[in-house]
TORSELUM-126006 format. One line per field, with one value per atom (N, C-alpha, C): atom name; x, z negated, y; residue in one letter. Coordinates in nm, 4 decimals, always signed. Atoms other than C-alpha are relative to their C-alpha. Example, Ala and Ser with C-alpha at 12.3 -4.5 7.8 and 13.67 -1.06 7.14 Angstrom:
<sites>
at	N;CA;C;N;CA;C
c1	+0.0890;+1.2300;+0.0900;-0.0820;+1.3670;-0.0770
c3	+0.0000;-0.7800;+0.0000;+0.0060;-0.7140;-0.0730
c2	-0.1190;-0.4500;+0.1200;-0.1190;-0.1060;+0.1090
aa	a;a;a;s;s;s
</sites>
This chain:
<sites>
at	N;CA;C;N;CA;C;N;CA;C;N;CA;C;N;CA;C;N;CA;C;N;CA;C;N;CA;C;N;CA;C;N;CA;C;N;CA;C;N;CA;C;N;CA;C;N;CA;C;N;CA;C;N;CA;C;N;CA;C;N;CA;C;N;CA;C;N;CA;C;N;CA;C;N;CA;C;N;CA;C;N;CA;C;N;CA;C;N;CA;C;N;CA;C;N;CA;C;N;CA;C;N;CA;C;N;CA;C;N;CA;C;N;CA;C;N;CA;C;N;CA;C;N;CA;C;N;CA;C;N;CA;C;N;CA;C;N;CA;C;N;CA;C;N;CA;C;N;CA;C;N;CA;C;N;CA;C;N;CA;C;N;CA;C;N;CA;C;N;CA;C;N;CA;C;N;CA;C;N;CA;C;N;CA;C;N;CA;C;N;CA;C;N;CA;C;N;CA;C;N;CA;C;N;CA;C;N;CA;C;N;CA;C;N;CA;C;N;CA;C;N;CA;C;N;CA;C;N;CA;C;N;CA;C
c1	-0.0403;-7.2204;+0.0863;-0.0940;-6.9452;-0.0646;+0.0535;-7.0518;+0.0821;-0.0672;-6.9687;+0.1181;-0.1079;-6.7584;+0.1229;-0.1132;-6.5452;+0.0677;-0.0589;-6.4943;+0.0872;-0.0770;-6.3786;+0.1277;-0.1183;-6.1430;+0.1027;-0.0901;-5.9988;+0.0696;-0.0601;-5.9438;+0.1031;-0.0945;-5.7754;+0.1269;-0.1160;-5.5470;+0.0841;-0.0719;-5.4560;+0.0732;-0.0656;-5.3801;+0.1207;-0.1128;-5.1560;+0.1161;-0.1056;-4.9658;+0.0673;-0.0564;-4.9199;+0.0769;-0.0629;-4.8218;+0.1270;-0.1217;-4.5549;+0.1056;-0.1054;-4.2589;+0.1304;-0.1324;-3.8888;+0.0269;-0.0214;-3.7559;+0.0587;-0.0591;-3.5579;-0.0769;+0.0766;-3.8227;-0.0922;+0.0861;-3.9883;-0.1340;+0.1265;-4.3097;-0.1159;+0.1202;-4.6654;-0.0222;+0.0298;-4.7704;-0.1432;+0.1341;-5.0688;-0.0747;+0.0891;-5.3512;-0.1251;+0.1181;-5.6275;-0.1285;+0.1266;-5.9809;-0.0672;+0.0612;-6.0909;+0.0587;-0.0636;-5.8393;-0.0507;+0.0532;-5.9630;-0.1430;+0.1382;-6.3235;-0.0067;-0.0030;-6.2382;+0.0380;-0.0401;-6.0608;-0.1104;+0.1123;-6.3541;-0.1115;+0.1054;-6.5970;+0.0360;-0.0419;-6.3932;-0.0180;+0.0164;-6.3893;-0.1476;+0.1434;-6.7657;-0.0606;+0.0509;-6.8388;+0.0438;-0.0472;-6.6203;-0.0764;+0.0761;-6.7989;-0.1421;+0.1378;-7.1403;-0.0076;-0.0037;-7.0465;+0.0195;-0.0232;-6.9188;-0.1276;+0.1252;-7.2468;-0.1020;+0.0977;-7.4540;+0.0271;-0.0349;-7.2655;+0.0221;-0.0156;-7.2467;+0.1379;-0.1377;-6.8688;+0.0584;-0.0487;-6.8170;+0.1291;-0.1237;-6.5277;-0.0176;+0.0231;-6.6936;+0.0611;-0.0622;-6.5637;+0.1497;-0.1421;-6.2096;+0.0312;-0.0161;-6.2486;-0.0119;+0.0194;-6.3755;+0.1211;-0.1179;-6.0857;+0.1226;-0.1144;-5.8313;-0.0087;+0.0156;-5.9759;+0.0329;-0.0303;-5.9461;+0.1485;-0.1452;-5.5869;+0.0725
c3	+0.0821;+5.0441;+0.0844;-0.0668;+5.1329;+0.0114;-0.0190;+5.2817;-0.0785;+0.0798;+5.0845;+0.0728;-0.0776;+5.3634;+0.0113;-0.0144;+5.4147;-0.1331;+0.1341;+5.0405;-0.0324;+0.0243;+5.0143;+0.0823;-0.0879;+5.3088;-0.0561;+0.0584;+5.1448;-0.1251;+0.1190;+4.8180;+0.0363;-0.0439;+5.0006;+0.0541;-0.0545;+5.1860;-0.1129;+0.1152;+4.8608;-0.0766;+0.0746;+4.6925;+0.0783;-0.0807;+4.9833;-0.0137;+0.0124;+4.9544;-0.1359;+0.1357;+4.5797;-0.0259;+0.0306;+4.5873;+0.0814;-0.0797;+4.8567;-0.0548;+0.0664;+4.6522;+0.0172;+0.0020;+4.6769;-0.1413;+0.1322;+4.3876;-0.1000;+0.0920;+4.2413;-0.0083;-0.0031;+4.3084;-0.1213;+0.1183;+3.9865;+0.0330;-0.0452;+4.1731;-0.0847;+0.0763;+4.0531;+0.0018;+0.0130;+3.9340;+0.0435;-0.0449;+4.1019;-0.1095;+0.0954;+3.8649;+0.0782;-0.0771;+4.0305;-0.0630;+0.0503;+4.0012;-0.1021;+0.0951;+3.8178;-0.1384;+0.1295;+3.5398;-0.0631;+0.0508;+3.5048;-0.0495;+0.0405;+3.4904;-0.1296;+0.1234;+3.2225;-0.1191;+0.1066;+3.0156;-0.0400;+0.0285;+3.0472;-0.0732;+0.0657;+2.9458;-0.1450;+0.1389;+2.6341;-0.0825;+0.0725;+2.5342;-0.0249;+0.0160;+2.5941;-0.1059;+0.1012;+2.3841;-0.1402;+0.1295;+2.1012;-0.0458;+0.0345;+2.1122;-0.0404;+0.0335;+2.1116;-0.1373;+0.1328;+1.8079;-0.1072;+0.0963;+1.6329;-0.0271;+0.0188;+1.6932;-0.0740;+0.0614;+1.5972;-0.1504;+0.1406;+1.2689;-0.0740;+0.0566;+1.2080;-0.0610;+0.0472;+1.1724;+0.0299;-0.0359;+1.3380;+0.0790;-0.0763;+1.5501;+0.1485;-0.1420;+1.8869;+0.0570;-0.0506;+1.9151;+0.0137;-0.0103;+1.8441;+0.1184;-0.1158;+2.1030;+0.1309;-0.1219;+2.3612;+0.0270;-0.0171;+2.3011;+0.0384;-0.0312;+2.3065;+0.1416;-0.1352;+2.6297;+0.1062;-0.0955;+2.8020;+0.0066;+0.0041;+2.6925;+0.0708
c2	+0.1137;-2.8378;-0.0949;+0.0905;-3.0845;-0.1374;+0.1341;-3.4140;-0.1017;+0.1030;-3.7268;-0.0589;+0.0602;-3.8757;+0.0889;-0.0914;-3.5668;+0.0248;-0.0152;-3.5252;-0.1207;+0.1222;-3.8862;+0.0005;-0.0072;-3.8344;+0.0982;-0.0991;-3.5247;-0.0552;+0.0604;-3.7119;-0.1060;+0.1034;-3.9985;+0.0635;-0.0683;-3.7587;+0.0585;-0.0578;-3.5842;-0.1096;+0.1081;-3.9174;-0.0521;+0.0438;-4.0143;+0.0970;-0.1015;-3.6854;-0.0086;+0.0053;-3.7245;-0.1282;+0.1277;-4.0897;-0.0260;+0.0175;-4.0571;+0.0941;-0.0786;-3.9388;-0.0738;+0.0611;-3.9988;-0.0476;+0.0583;-4.2042;+0.0997;-0.0950;-3.9139;+0.1314;-0.1229;-3.6484;+0.0091;-0.0118;-3.5229;+0.0657;-0.0587;-3.4362;-0.0483;+0.0387;-3.4853;-0.1505;+0.1433;-3.8298;-0.0238;+0.0349;-3.9913;-0.0732;+0.0669;-4.0824;-0.0351;+0.0400;-4.2850;+0.0564;-0.0526;-4.1442;-0.0918;+0.0932;-4.4610;+0.0202;-0.0225;-4.3928;+0.1281;-0.1262;-4.0370;-0.0207;+0.0259;-4.1598;-0.0804;+0.0808;-4.4170;+0.0886;-0.0908;-4.1541;+0.0968;-0.0915;-3.9128;-0.0738;+0.0774;-4.1901;-0.0272;+0.0246;-4.2718;+0.1260;-0.1260;-3.9054;+0.0288;-0.0250;-3.8767;-0.0890;+0.0930;-4.1861;+0.0448;-0.0480;-4.0539;+0.1230;-0.1205;-3.7181;-0.0352;+0.0405;-3.8885;-0.0644;+0.0631;-4.0988;+0.1065;-0.1085;-3.7861;+0.0793;-0.0726;-3.6060;-0.0856;+0.0898;-3.9104;-0.0186;+0.0192;-3.9609;+0.1318;-0.1335;-3.5836;+0.0195;-0.0127;-3.5916;+0.1382;-0.1333;-3.2538;-0.0004;+0.0111;-3.3797;+0.0284;-0.0136;-3.3224;+0.1280;-0.1233;-2.9644;-0.0177;+0.0252;-3.0755;-0.0927;+0.0877;-3.3527;+0.0777;-0.0779;-3.1062;+0.0899;-0.0866;-2.8661;-0.0804;+0.0858;-3.1468;-0.0572;+0.0536;-3.2884;+0.1059;-0.1072;-2.9523;+0.0264;-0.0258;-2.9082;-0.1106
aa	m;m;m;v;v;v;e;e;e;h;h;h;g;g;g;s;s;s;l;l;l;w;w;w;a;a;a;a;a;a;l;l;l;q;q;q;e;e;e;r;r;r;s;s;s;m;m;m;l;l;l;c;c;c;s;s;s;v;v;v;q;q;q;a;a;a;s;s;s;g;g;g;d;d;d;p;p;p;g;g;g;p;p;p;t;t;t;y;y;y;i;i;i;p;p;p;p;p;p;q;q;q;a;a;a;i;i;i;a;a;a;i;i;i;g;g;g;a;a;a;a;a;a;v;v;v;i;i;i;a;a;a;v;v;v;n;n;n;a;a;a;a;a;a;v;v;v;s;s;s;v;v;v;w;w;w;l;l;l;q;q;q;l;l;l;g;g;g;l;l;l;h;h;h;w;w;w;q;q;q;l;l;l;a;a;a;i;i;i;g;g;g;a;a;a;v;v;v;r;r;r
</sites>
């Protein structure tokens, strides 16, 4: 198992590599982990509401989130 400190260091190094781009370089865009976590939380809440209200949209949300 990977230690927490080394995993954090690897994520920081990866973020530095992705965020250092030349202005005209169409490389990958850096998305902070907090933004990904917020997006995942919104999707999870929507799926939970769909299940609770028996709307049947949770499968479509899951497929859309994966895509």
